[in-house]
N, C-alpha and C positions, 0 to 999 in steps of 0.2 A: 205294593205300589209299583206300577210299571214305569219304566223310563224309556224315552225315545232315543234311538241312536241311528245315525245315518252311516251306512257302510257302502263303500265303492267296491263293486264286484266285477270281475271280467265278464264279458257278455256270455261266454260259454258256460261259466259257473251259474250265472243268473238263469240261463235257459234250463240247465239241469235241475236246479232247485225248483223252478216253476213246474217242470215236468213231473218230478218226483212228488212234489206236494199235491199236485192234481191227482196223481195215481193213488196217493194215500188219503185223498179227500180232506186235506187240511190246507190252511193258508200258508203262504210262503213264510209269513212271520212265525207261525207255529212251528213250521219245519226248522227254521233257523234257531229258534229258541230251544227246541228239543235237541238239535245237533250240538248246540253250545253246552247244554246240560249234560249230554252224554260225554263230551270231551272233558268237562270238569270232573265228572264222576270217574272217568278213566284215569286222569292224572292224580286225583286224590287216592284212588285205589293203589296205584303204583307207590305213592309216597307212604301209604299205610303199610303195605306189604314190606317195603324196604325197612321201615321202622321196626316192624315185628321181627324181621330177619336179623336186625342188629341186636335185638334182645334175646335171640335164640342161643341155645347152648347145645353143642354136640354131645356133651356128657349126659345131659338130661334126655336128649333124643334117644341116645343109645340105651339109657336106663329104661325108658318106656318101651322101646323096641324089644328089650330083653324079656319083657313080660308076655310077648306074643308066643304062643306055642309053635313048636317046629313040626307042623303037620301039613300034609298035602291038602290043597284046596278041595272043597266039595265039588261034586260034578257040575253044579250050577255056576261055579266060579272059574271054570276053565274055558280056555278059548277053543 
């Protein structure tokens, strides 16, 4: 279910949103909804990664890393 929300935007921001939405072939409403969804996704991703980092273990990382063979990279893996 959609909700309606009024937002006051500076004129320059309104112009930019209008211009970009037209370039993308979408409505300003869709542009703003997509921008909000992207921002939410970004913030949730940061929170998720911080949570995962807190659960990390240097000892476990080094244990897994120790299983990697000490060999030169293949020709396709070099710069």
